[in-house]
KEGUBA-740109 format. One record per residue (C-alpha): z, x, y; residue in three letters. Coordinates in steps of 0.001 Angstrom, whole numbers, padded with zeros to 6 digits, always signed. Each point is the difference from the previous one (the first is absolute). Layout:
<atoms>
ZXYALA;...
</atoms>
This chain:
<atoms>
-032921+010691-022471MET;-002915-001732+001539VAL;-001349+002998+001562LEU;+000458+002021-003243VAL;-002094-002914-002147GLY;-002531+000153+002737VAL;-000405+003496+000203ALA;+000167+000651-004139THR;-002818-002850-000197SER;-002030+001968+002565ALA;+000299+003341-001794ILE;-000506-001367-003369LEU;-003073-001895+001084GLY;-001481+003091+001595ASN;+000737+001731-003156VAL;-001682-002426-002133LEU;-003008-000376+002247GLU;-000362+003797+000258ALA;-000022+000026-003988GLY;-002487-002717-000257LEU;-002214+001829+002338THR;+000054+003177-002020ASP;-000397-002204-003111GLN;-003317-001625+001677VAL;-001120+003495+001290ALA;+000196+001204-003812ASN;-001676-003084-001251ALA;-002810+000394+002540ALA;-000621+003558-000875ALA;+000046-000716-003636ARG;-001883-003074-000134THR;-002911+001350+002678SER;-000725+002901-002615ALA;+000249-002230-003203MET;-002477-002615+001513VAL;-002895+002096+001474GLN;-002125-000492-003317ARG;+000572-004014+000024GLN;-000471+000207+003853LEU;-003373+001751-000363ALA;-001155-002184-002616SER;+000481-003021+002318GLY;+002600-001565-001647MET;+002580-002347+001949THR;+003480+000418+000433ALA;+000684-002880-002437GLN;-002174+001605-002785GLU;+001754+003401+000738ILE;+003597-001579-000488LEU;-001222-001535-002890GLN;-001165+003126-001476GLU;+003065+001979+001141GLN;+002942-002411+000145PRO;+002713+000927+002396GLN;+003718-001476+000823GLN;+000373-003791+000925PRO;-000845-000491+003744GLY;-002164+003173+000465PHE;-002650-000552+002554LEU;-003423+002041-000032LEU;-002901-000236+002377ALA;-003222+001837-000605VAL;-003150+000420+002167GLN;-002915+002276-001481SER;-002856+001118+002024GLY;-001793-002907+001873ALA;+001750-002731-002368GLY;+002441-002848+001045GLU;+003519+000950-000314PRO;+001991-001648-002805THR;+003581-000445-000726ALA;+002223-001362-002724ALA;+003852-000097-000858VAL;+001538+000715-003417MET;+002127-003130-001398GLU;+002441-000113-002248GLU;-002054-000795-003067ASP;-002090+003121+000684ASN;-002703-001903+001364THR;-001524+000901+003304ALA;-000644-002564+002773THR;-002745+000282+002496ALA;+000704-000309+003786LEU;-002286-002033+002197THR;-001875+001294+002834ASP;+002311-001165+002583ASP;+002967+001720-002058GLN;-002274+003138-000373ILE;-000614+000069+003692ALA;+003584+000854+000785GLN;-000403+003360-001915LEU;-002650+001326+001764THR;-000065+003058+002100GLY;+002573+001806-001797LEU;-000589+003705-000114ARG;+002902+002457-001271GLY;+002986-001757+001541GLU;+002707-002210-001557THR;+000632-003283+001332LEU;+001485-003284-000695VAL;-002281-003088-000288VAL;+000513-003487-000644SER;-002592-001677-001812ILE;-000055-003951+000093ASP;+000985-001686-003092ASP;+000702+003298-001732VAL;+002943+001873+001615GLY;+000706+003032+002040THR;-000966+003595-001390PHE;+000380+003311+001084ARG;-003393+001342-000109VAL;-002108+003397+000365GLU;-003635+000417+000141GLY;-001952+003518-001299ARG;-003502+000719+000602ALA;-001650+001625-003063THR;-003513+001403-000342PRO;-001165-003167-001506VAL;+001725-002484+002121GLY;+003445-001478+001450ILE;+002842-000747-002277VAL;+003088-002049+001219VAL;+003103-000068-002199VAL;+003038-002416+001066GLY;+003537-000631-001551ILE;+001990-003083+000675PRO;+002783+000120+002115ARG;+001906-002898-001778ASP;+002313+002334-001752ASP;+000972+001738+003030VAL;+000477-003220+001751ALA;+002071-001513-002885ALA;+002175+003206-000327ASN;+000613+000049+003943ILE;+000677-003883-000161GLY;+002348+000556-003050ARG;+001737+002893+001937MET;+000474-002153+003396LEU;+001211-002941-002178THR;+002800+002299-002010THR;+000891+001743+003504ILE;+000307-003345+001564GLY;+002310-001538-002578LEU;+001894+003387-000451LEU;+000450-000135+003998THR;+001093-003575+000140ALA;+002431+000422-003002GLY;+001593+003290+001785GLY;+000187-001936+003463LEU;+001641-002877-002086ILE;+002335+002751-001741LEU;+000583+001588+003538LEU;+000879-003165+001601ALA;+002395-000907-002717LEU;+001596+003522+000151ALA;+000267+000121+003857THR;+001606-003426-000174ALA;+002542+000966-002545TRP;+000607+003144+001950THR;+000272-001924+003235ILE;+002325-002445-001621ARG;+002113+002555-001761ALA;+000144+001892+003520GLY;+001048-002876+001547LEU;+002740-001057-002409ALA;+002885+001532+002007PRO;-001252-001845+003327LEU;+000036-003238-002124ARG;+003627+000740-001240ALA;+000903+000538+003645VAL;-001686-003371+001083ALA;+001679-001760-002820ASP;+003223+001450+000706THR;-000262-000907+003742ALA;-001080-003450-000813GLU;+002935-000595-002160ARG;+002767+001427+002430VAL;-001949-002105+002757SER;+001169-003055-002034LYS;+003682+001137-000298LEU;+002514-001961+002458PRO;+001324+002736+002183LEU;+001420-001579+002858ASP;+003118-001031-001231ARG;+002901+000784-002605GLY;+000162+002742-002457GLU;-003519+001267-000630VAL;-001073+002824-002488THR;-003677+000989+000080ILE;-000492+001110-003578ALA;-003767+000446-000056GLU;-001497+003258+000108ARG;-003207+001567-000522VAL;-000269+001187-003716PRO;+000795+004101-000195ALA;-003614+000125-001681ALA;-001449-001395+003006GLN;+002004+001948+002494ALA;-001124+003768-000629ASP;+000376+001930+003148PRO;-002685+002200-001173ARG;-002823-002733+000723THR;-000633-001646+003285GLU;+000440-003719-001562MET;+003224+001424-001504GLY;+001131+001231+003152ARG;-000366-003591+001235VAL;+002130-001415-002992GLY;+002542+002606+000636GLU;+000389-000695+003645ALA;+000231-003762-000619LEU;+002812+000760-002598ASN;+001712+001999+002795THR;-000542-002581+002793LEU;+001617-002631-002863LEU;+002888+002289-000549ASP;+000693+000101+003649HIS;-000401-003903+000491VAL;+002182-000310-002952ASP;+002710+002277+001389GLU;-000505-001767+003477SER;+000338-003680-001650LEU;+003354+001423-001699ALA;+001274+001154+002910ALA;-000635-003114+001947ARG;+001756-001769-002715GLN;+003073+002195+000173ARG;-000363-000367+003700ASN;+000176-003894-000069GLU;+002925+000290-002655GLU;+001808+002281+002250ARG;-000613-002336+003080MET;+001086-003105-002028ARG;+003268+002154-000833ALA;+000179+001154+003349PHE;+000189-003547+001431VAL;+002357-001091-002800ALA;+002247+002772+000748ASP;-000029-000496+003800ALA;+000510-003521-000203SER;+003038+000602-002405HIS;+001420+002689+002342GLU;-000223-002259+003068LEU;+001155-003219-001764ARG;+003570+001177-000909THR;+000984+000744+003631PRO;-001916-002952+001222LEU;+001951-001869-002338ALA;+003350+001644+001062SER;-000789-000453+003533ILE;-000643-003535-000360ARG;+003101-000654-001993GLY;+002283+001826+002367TYR;-001534-001659+002749SER;+000560-003635-001091GLU;+003613+001227-001267LEU;+000532+001110+003804SER;-001269-003224+001282LEU;+001941-002061-002402ARG;+003338+001859+000913ALA;-000698-000318+003786LEU;-000817-003573-000281SER;+003275-000796-002112GLN;+002689+001912+001702SER;+000787+003001+002630HIS;+002914+001539-002105ALA;+000537+003493-000244PRO;-001420-000216-003598THR;-003040-001622+001446THR;-000313+003092+002274ILE;+000420+002389-002843ASP;-002504-001706-002279THR;-002541-000149+002715THR;+000676+003603+000853GLU;-000536+000943-003909ALA;-003128-002112-000001SER;-001626+001685+003233LEU;+000953+003276-001603GLU;-002046-000791-003223ARG;-002973-001359+001784ILE;-000005+003264+002263GLN;-000020+001865-003395ALA;-002788-001988-001579GLN;-002003+000394+003433SER;+000439+003515-000075LEU;-001226-000022-003606ARG;-002962-002035+000945MET;-000892+002233+002880THR;+000257+002952-002202THR;-002566-001445-002482LEU;-002194-001472+002732VAL;+000020+003506+001812GLU;-000465+002056-003416ASP;-003153-002364-000739LEU;-001186+000523+003506LEU;+000183+003774-000305LEU;-002048-000238-003279LEU;-002591-002152+001511ALA;-000040+002441+003133ARG;-000435+003018-002270LEU;-002498-001675-002160ASP;-002035-000382+003376GLU;+000546+003745+000995GLY;+002330-000780+002791GLN;+003754+000596+000707GLU;-000142+003579-000026LEU;+000965+002400+002548VAL;-000839+003717-000391TYR;+001752+002720+000923GLY;+001586+003279-001340THR;+002345-000782-002650VAL;+002572+002432-001529ASP;+000392-001412-003633LEU;+003033+002160-000536THR;+001834-001934+002919ARG;-000980-003140-001391ILE;+001467+000914-003652ALA;+003038+001337+001560LEU;+000494-003402+002049GLU;-000959-002153-003078ALA;+002663+001656-001941VAL;+002629-000407+002615GLY;-000538-003606+000322ASP;-000098-000453-003823ALA;+003441+001669-000379ARG;+001994-002709+001671PRO;-001971-002678-001706ALA;+000498+001498-003565GLY;+003196+001940+000012PRO;+000307-000204-003813ASP;-003274+002124-000398HIS;-000381+003791+000178THR;-002535+000876+002815TRP;-001763+003421-000092VAL;-002354+001763+002624LEU;-002720+002430-001235GLU;-001939+001476+002781MET;-000984+003338+001876SER;+001298+001342+003017ASP;-003338-000432+001584GLU;-001029-003496+001213PRO;-002903-001668-001889VAL;-001889-001952+002772GLN;-002944-002304-000187ILE;-002113-002555+002237ALA;+001440-003424-000448GLY;+002237-003076+001122ASP;+003622+001510+000291THR;+001326-003683-000408GLY;-002157-000964-003015ARG;+000506+003055-001964LEU;+003960-000224+000526HIS;-000537-003642-001419GLN;-001870+001385-003135VAL;+002889+002609-000611ALA;+002624-002876+000539ALA;-001724-002282-002231ASN;-000385+002498-002748LEU;+003860+000861+000150LEU;+001083-003516+000188ALA;-002025-000592-003170ASN;+001796+002822-001757ALA;+003412-001282+001340ARG;-000809-003498-001109THR;-001525+000467-003377HIS;+002489+002962-001302THR;+003750-000569-001311PRO;+002847+001633+002100GLU;+000513+003812-000331GLY;-003963+000570-000216THR;-001187+003090+001671THR;-003008-000415+002292VAL;-001851+003072+001176THR;-002404-000140+003044VAL;-002099+003177+000566SER;-002821+000879+002814VAL;-002424+002680-000872THR;-003542+001207+000710ARG;-002461+000205-002692ASP;-003286+001500+001266GLY;-001309-002218+002909GLY;+002412-002765-001173ASP;+003450-000879+001122ALA;+002119-001503-002908VAL;+002932-002263+000068LEU;+001771-000741-003190THR;+002951-002441-001040VAL;+001519+001114-003379HIS;+002689-001965-001883ASP;+001566-000056-003494GLU;+000175-003604-000289GLY;-001188-001955-003160PRO;-003885+000100+001138GLY;-002737-002434+000370ILE;-001364-002283-002842ASP;-003749+001563-000415PRO;-001264-003630-000240LYS;+001367-000429+003788LEU;-001475+003482+001255ARG;-003484-001098+000630GLU;+001310-002773+002157GLU;+002794+001555+001503LEU;-001439+000440+003483PHE;-001416-003722-000018GLU;+001542-002375+002475ARG;+003057-001842-001148PHE;+000252+002022-002925SER;+003417+000626-001517ARG;+001273+002303-002864ALA;+002490-002565-001056ASP;-000707+000492-003633ARG;+000421+003604-000004SER;+002728+000575+002864ARG;+002833-002321+000610ALA;-000533-001253+003548ARG;+003253-000233+001597GLN;-001182-001490+003344THR;-002448-002241+001069GLY;-003066+001113+001390GLY;-003624-001075+001032THR;-001814+002408-002447GLY;-002232+001253+002913LEU;+001879+003222+000437GLY;-002246+002242-002273LEU;-003211-001697+001044SER;+000929+000567+003766ILE;+000361+003666-000827ALA;-003369+000022-001741LYS;-001672-001799+002870ALA;+001489+002509+002409ILE;-000815+003025-002104VAL;-003720-001179-000475ASP;-000241-000505+003749ALA;+000814+003681+000492HIS;-002821+001086-002595GLY;+002752+001041-002519GLY;+001012-001202-003511THR;+003262-001079-001712ILE;+000495+000049-003618SER;+003022-000230-002433VAL;+000815+001530-003556THR;+002690-001304-001986SER;+002040+000229-002951ARG;+003555-000688-001028PRO;+002215+002309+002276GLY;-003073+001366+001772ASP;-001892-002025+002620THR;-001805+001663+002896THR;-001770-001734+002719PHE;-002323+002574+001747GLU;-001929-000700+003481VAL;-002657+002495+000966ARG;-001153+000057+003785LEU;-002814+002294+001429PRO;+001928+002711+001936ALA;-002967+000796+002126ARG;-002181-003164+000544PRO;-003469+000772+001320LEU;+000242-002533+002471ASP;+003717-001125+000910PRO;-000955-001991+003037ALA;-002318-002131-002136ALA;
</atoms>
């Protein structure tokens, strides 16, 4: 805008100066022809202007023959004022050229001199109007430029502020989140960048969208942390409860045995001591089983405890059903499998434990006469082991936590024998360690546990 203003002023000044030059040239030509008679009669410039008035500010200088030069300026009241000799001296020597002359105490003129047969005529027109026009134009352009720059600054500030609004929203959201207590307890991050400031079509909007995605992940992680903490507390409580009962039994029977031994050595004392020792042994075995199961889960979580080799899943299912029949003679056990073996890479002992746990779960939580069907198939690149029963089914509310440690489906299936609640969690940990999946679908009269294992792992040795 400044450059345009300067260029416009220069161009307009040149145009006005050119117009003034043309005006002086026409006036010089016209005046030199008109004043030849007065010049020949020896009239001064002041007398000529008095006889032939011109526009205010008009300058006329004449020199006839050998006479002295005279000059005068036309005033606003149509009177002519003669110039002094010093002022006239600044006009001498003009011959047919147009120049800008500054005369002391009078002003600046654009003048042109003409030689006539009777003398020299110099005509001048003041430059005050040109200078005033240029000054007004420069003032106008300066004001418009300043105003335009102010408007441009305001528009730029508003545009930048509007453009940075999503970033401010991101900063405000991050600041609010930073003040939340996230180190303990149940925490939910409800703060999000507003949808209007998270438009993925703009760079700033993508930042807001990325922060919202990050907050979603953090919120989910905090929720998972809280669930893990609750499960850990429940796990500690359940483990303590499971260990307290056998420990109390061991302590009680030990005290009973000691009391009996201290009082008498009769045969009844021997019988009581023997029964107490049997109970102590049973409770010790129960504690040993629980501790071994917990140790197994810990080692599976660490990626240990597996010894890989070639495993015939069909044979494992066959042996597991063979072991389950004597334990559950009141159930009907059905095997469905093809003639060809389904082989995978895995740990034979642990996979046998998976099958045994699933069959024990079906036997324990279904009534007498229930049919339990075990099948082994190949589905693409997976080996699939399914255990199906026609029992009462699993409560949908318990289905999500069915594979958690110390989880029991007491509310949906009648638990007929005591258990630690670790069977299905051990099965899931073993299947996960083999890179497989275990799932359950259940409704009354139709419950199916499905185990999927890679039939051809890429790196069995790993």
